[in-house]
C-alpha positions in Angstrom: 30.6 -10.5 -11.6 33.0 -12.0 -9.1 32.1 -12.7 -5.4 34.5 -9.7 -4.7 32.6 -7.1 -6.3 29.5 -8.6 -4.5 31.2 -8.5 -1.0 32.7 -5.1 -1.9 29.1 -3.9 -2.3 28.0 -5.6 1.0 30.8 -2.6 2.6 30.6 -0.2 1.0 27.9 3.0 3.3 26.2 4.9 0.7 23.7 8.2 1.6 20.4 8.1 2.1 18.0 8.1 -1.4 15.6 10.6 -0.5 12.8 9.9 -2.8 9.8 12.3 -3.0 6.3 12.5 -4.7 4.3 15.3 -4.9 0.7 14.8 -6.7 -2.1 17.7 -6.8 -5.6 17.0 -8.1 -8.3 19.4 -9.6 -11.9 18.7 -10.9 -12.8 20.6 -14.2 -16.2 21.5 -14.2 -16.6 22.2 -17.5 -15.3 18.9 -18.8 -16.4 17.0 -15.4 -13.2 15.9 -14.4 -10.8 15.2 -12.9 -7.0 16.4 -13.6 -3.5 15.5 -12.3 -0.7 17.8 -12.0 3.0 16.4 -10.6 4.9 19.1 -8.9 7.3 17.1 -7.5 9.1 14.0 -8.4 12.1 12.4 -7.3 13.1 8.8 -7.8 12.1 6.4 -6.9 8.4 7.2 -6.6 7.4 8.2 -9.8 3.9 8.3 -11.6 3.3 8.0 -15.4 0.3 9.0 -16.4 -3.2 9.7 -14.6 -6.5 7.5 -16.3 -9.6 8.9 -16.7 -12.4 6.5 -15.2 -16.1 7.0 -16.3 -17.1 8.3 -12.8 -15.2 11.5 -13.8 -12.4 10.6 -12.0 -8.9 9.3 -12.4 -6.9 6.6 -11.6 -3.0 7.0 -10.9 -0.6 3.9 -9.7 2.1 5.0 -8.1 5.6 3.1 -9.3 8.5 2.1 -6.8 11.1 2.2 -10.1 13.6 0.0 -7.9 11.0 -2.8 -7.8 10.5 -2.0 -3.4 11.6 0.0 -0.6 15.4 -0.2 0.2 17.0 0.2 3.7 17.8 3.7 4.9 15.3 4.7 2.3 13.6 7.5 3.3 10.0 8.4 0.9 8.1 11.4 1.5 4.3 11.2 -0.5 2.1 14.3 -1.0 -1.4 14.2 -1.9 -3.9 17.2 -2.3 -7.3 16.2 -4.2 -8.7 19.4 -4.8 -12.3 20.4 -4.3 -14.4 18.3 -6.0 -11.8 16.1 -7.3 -11.8 11.8 -7.8 -9.5 10.0 -7.1 -7.8 6.4 -6.8 -4.0 5.8 -6.1 -2.9 2.2 -6.1 -0.1 1.1 -6.2 1.8 -1.4 -8.8 2.4 -4.4 -7.0 2.7 -5.5 -3.4 5.8 -3.6 -1.5 8.2 -5.1 -1.0 10.5 -4.0 2.3 13.7 -5.1 1.4 17.0 -6.5 4.1 18.4 -3.1 5.9 21.9 -3.5 7.0 23.0 -3.0 10.7 24.2 0.1 10.4 21.8 1.8 8.0 18.6 3.2 9.5 15.2 2.3 8.4 13.4 2.7 5.5 10.7 5.3 6.5 8.0 6.7 4.4 6.2 9.6 5.2 2.6 10.4 3.7 0.5 13.9 3.8 -3.0 13.8 2.5 -5.5 16.8 2.3 -9.0 15.7 1.0 -10.4 19.1 0.1 -14.5 20.1 0.3 -16.4 17.5 -2.1 -13.6 15.6 -3.0 -12.8 11.6 -2.5 -9.6 9.7 -2.3 -9.3 6.1 -3.1 -6.3 4.6 -1.5 -6.3 0.9 -2.6 -2.3 -0.5 -2.6 -1.2 -4.1 -3.0 -0.4 -5.9 0.4 2.9 -4.9 2.1 5.7 -7.8 2.3 8.4 -7.2 5.0 11.3 -8.8 4.1 13.7 -11.1 6.1 15.6 -8.0 8.1 13.8 -5.1 7.2 13.1 -2.0 9.4 10.6 0.3 8.2 8.8 3.3 9.5 5.4 4.7 7.7 3.7 7.7 9.1 1.0 8.8 7.3 -1.5 12.3 8.2 -4.7 12.4 6.5 -6.8 15.8 6.8 -10.2 15.9 5.7 -12.7 18.8 5.0 -16.4 19.2 4.7 -17.8 16.0 2.5 -15.1 15.0 1.7 -14.7 11.2 1.4 -12.3 8.4 2.4 -11.5 4.6 1.4 -8.3 3.8 2.4 -6.9 0.1 3.2 -3.6 -1.9 3.8 -2.5 -5.1 4.2 0.5 -6.6 5.8 1.8 -10.2 5.3 4.4 -11.8 7.9 6.8 -11.7 4.8 8.0 -14.1 2.2 5.8 -17.0 3.5 7.4 -19.4 0.3 11.0 -18.4 1.5 9.9 -19.7 5.4 10.4 -15.6 6.4 7.5 -15.3 8.2 7.8 -12.9 10.8 11.3 -12.7 10.3 11.7 -8.6 10.1 13.4 -6.9 12.5 11.2 -3.8 12.7 8.0 -2.6 11.4 6.1 0.6 12.6 2.9 2.0 10.4 0.8 5.4 12.2 -1.9 7.1 10.8 -3.9 9.8 12.1 -6.9 10.9 10.5 -8.5 14.2 11.0 -12.2 15.5 9.8 -12.2 19.2 9.7 -8.7 19.6 11.8 -11.1 17.3 14.6 -9.0 13.9 14.8 -11.0 10.6 13.9 -8.6 7.5 13.7 -5.5 7.6 15.4 -3.5 4.2 14.9 0.4 3.4 15.5 1.2 -0.4 15.5 5.1 -1.5 16.3 5.8 -4.9 15.0 9.0 -6.6 16.3 8.7 -10.2 15.8 12.4 -11.1 17.0 11.5 -9.4 20.7 7.5 -9.8 20.9 6.1 -12.7 20.0 3.5 -12.3 18.0 1.4 -15.5 18.1 0.8 -13.9 21.6 -3.1 -13.0 21.9 -2.4 -9.8 22.7 -0.8 -9.1 19.3 -2.2 -11.5 16.5 -2.6 -14.9 17.8 -3.0 -17.6 15.5 -2.7 -15.6 12.5 -0.5 -14.1 10.0 -2.4 -11.9 7.9 -3.9 -8.8 8.9 -6.0 -5.5 7.3 -7.6 -2.2 8.0 -9.7 -0.4 5.7 -11.2 3.0 6.6 -14.4 4.3 5.1 -15.3 8.0 5.7 -17.3 10.6 4.8 -17.0 14.1 6.5 -21.2 15.6 7.2 -22.9 12.0 6.8 -25.0 11.9 10.4 -24.4 9.7 13.2 -27.6 7.1 12.3 -26.0 6.6 9.1 -22.9 5.0 10.3 -25.0 3.5 12.7 -26.9 1.6 10.3 -24.1 0.8 7.6 -21.9 -0.6 10.4 -24.8 -3.3 11.5 -25.2 -3.7 7.7 -21.0 -4.6 6.6 -21.4 -6.5 11.0 -23.8 -8.7 8.9 -21.1 -9.3 6.3 -17.9 -10.0 8.7 -20.4 -12.4 10.2 -20.7 -13.9 6.5 -17.1 -13.7 5.4 -15.9 -15.0 9.0 -14.2 -19.0 9.1 -13.6 -19.8 13.2 -9.6 -20.2 13.1 -9.3 -19.2 9.8 -10.7 -15.3 9.0 -12.3 -12.9 11.1 -13.1 -9.7 10.0 -15.0 -7.1 12.5 -16.6 -3.9 11.8 -16.3 -0.4 14.4 -17.7 3.3 13.9 -15.6 5.8 14.5 -16.0 9.0 17.0 -17.2 10.7 14.4 -17.7 10.7 10.4 -16.8 7.1 9.4 -15.8 3.2 10.1 -13.2 1.1 10.4 -12.7 -2.6 9.2 -10.1 -4.8 10.1 -8.8 -8.9 9.1 -7.5 -11.4 10.9 -6.5 -14.1 8.6 -4.4 -18.0 8.0 -4.0 -17.5 4.3 -3.3 -14.1 2.4 -5.7 -14.4 -0.3 -8.6 -14.1 1.7 -8.1 -10.8 2.8 -8.6 -9.7 -0.7 -11.8 -10.6 -2.0 -13.3 -9.7 1.7 -11.9 -5.9 1.6 -13.7 -5.9 -2.2 -16.9 -7.0 -0.3 -16.6 -3.8 1.7 -16.2 -1.5 -0.6 -18.7 -2.4 -2.7 -21.1 -2.5 -0.1 -20.1 1.1 1.9 -19.9 2.8 -1.2 -23.2 2.0 -2.9 -24.4 3.0 0.7 -22.2 6.3 1.2 -22.4 7.4 -3.1 -25.1 4.8 -4.5 -22.3 4.2 -7.1 -20.4 1.4 -8.1 -16.5 0.8 -7.1 -14.5 0.2 -10.3 -11.6 -2.0 -9.7 -8.5 -0.1 -10.6 -7.2 -1.5 -13.6 -4.5 -4.6 -12.7 -3.3 -8.4 -13.9 -5.7 -10.1 -12.3 -5.9 -13.8 -12.6 -9.4 -14.9 -12.3 -10.3 -18.0 -14.4 -8.7 -21.6 -15.0 -8.1 -21.7 -18.3 -4.3 -22.2 -18.9 -3.9 -19.8 -22.0 -5.1 -16.8 -19.6 -3.4 -18.6 -17.2 0.0 -18.1 -19.2 -0.6 -14.7 -20.4 -1.0 -13.6 -17.2 2.3 -15.2 -15.8 4.4 -14.0 -18.9 2.7 -10.5 -18.4 3.9 -10.5 -14.8 7.5 -12.0 -15.4 8.1 -9.5 -18.3 6.8 -6.5 -15.3 9.4 -7.9 -12.4 12.4 -8.0 -15.3 11.7 -3.8 -16.5 11.5 -3.5 -12.0 14.7 -5.4 -12.0 16.7 -3.8 -14.4 15.4 -0.3 -13.6 16.8 -1.1 -10.0 20.2 -1.7 -11.4 20.2 0.9 -13.9 21.4 4.9 -13.5 21.6 4.6 -9.2 25.2 3.5 -8.0 23.8 3.4 -4.9 20.7 1.2 -5.5 22.7 -1.6 -7.5 25.0 -1.8 -4.4 21.9 -2.5 -1.7 20.0 -4.6 -4.9 23.1 -7.1 -5.2 23.3 -7.1 -1.3 19.7 -8.4 -1.0 19.6 -10.3 -3.9 23.1 -11.8 -4.7 21.6 -14.7 -7.0 19.2 -12.3 -8.8 21.3 -9.4 -8.6 24.5 -11.5 -10.6 22.0 -12.7 -13.2 20.4 -9.4 -14.1 24.3 -7.5 -13.9 25.6 -10.6 -16.5 23.0 -9.3 -18.7 22.3 -5.5 -18.1 26.5 -5.4 -17.4 27.6 -2.1 -16.2 
C-alpha cells in the first residue's frame, strides 16, 4: 500500500459508527442456572457465548471486534440482569482508545445497567488505555432493585507508557450514577484534559499515574455490616499501600455499599489489590469465594509457559487486527490512520 493511499485515508470523512449491545439474563429455577439472551448486537460490540459457572451464574466476554474504540464511535451497552440471575461481565483485553481526528466528535459509550431483585452483576474489565490524542466520553447508569448485588471496577492507565505516551490523550470523561430502589447512592463524574490541566497537581493525581475505583453494593444489608466491612477492608488497604508508590482507600456509601479506590505509580500493583478486595468482600457479603474470569494469565516463571502465553496473546492480537480491517470501509480507514505501520503490514497480508 503506497503512502498516497495512506494520506487519502487520513483525509476521508466518514459517518460515525454506532455499535450496540443489549444483553438480557434470566434465572432458570429448575436448572439453577442463568441464561443469556442477546436482544440486539451491532459491531463493533459483540458477545460469542455465555460460559457457565459452578455457582449457577455465567461469564460473558464483551468483544470489541475492531480491537479498540475509534474516534467518533458511538457505543451503547444495555444490560438487564433478571431476578435471581448471577452474571460476570468482562472484556477480552484492555480497552484501547485510539487517537481521534481533530474534526471528529469524541468517541462515546453509554451504559444502562439494571440489576433486578436478588440478582448479582460482577463487572470486571481490563484497564482502559487512552492513546495519544484520544477523546472519549463514557456515561453509565446502574439501577439496583431489592437484594441486588454489584461488584464494579474500572482501572485507568496514563496511556501507552512504553511508547512515551504519558497523559498524552486530549479528553477523558467518565460518569457513573448508581441508584438503589430509585435512590442515588453514588454519583461520580471525572473529566481529565491533561493538556489543559496538569494531572500532577495534588488536587488531581499528584505523583501517581494509574487509578481505579471499585464499587461493592448489596441492597438491603444493614448499615452496621457495611461499617464492619469498611474497617476490615481499611485494614487491608493499610497492608497493601506503600508510601509514594501505591495508596488504597475505602469509604462507605450513603447506603447499601462502599467504594474502594487506588492511586499507583505502577499499573501491575492494582490488579492483585482488586482481587484481594473482591475476595474479602464477596466472602463477607455472599459467603462465597469469587471466581476470576477465564483469561490468559502468566503466573509463573517457567519459560515454556511464558512462550505459550505470549504465542496465545500474539495470535489473539493478530485476529483482532484482521477483524479491524475486514468488512468495514470506515474502520479500515481509521485503523490505517491510527496505526500506519501495522496497517501496511496487515493490509499487505490481508489484501482487499
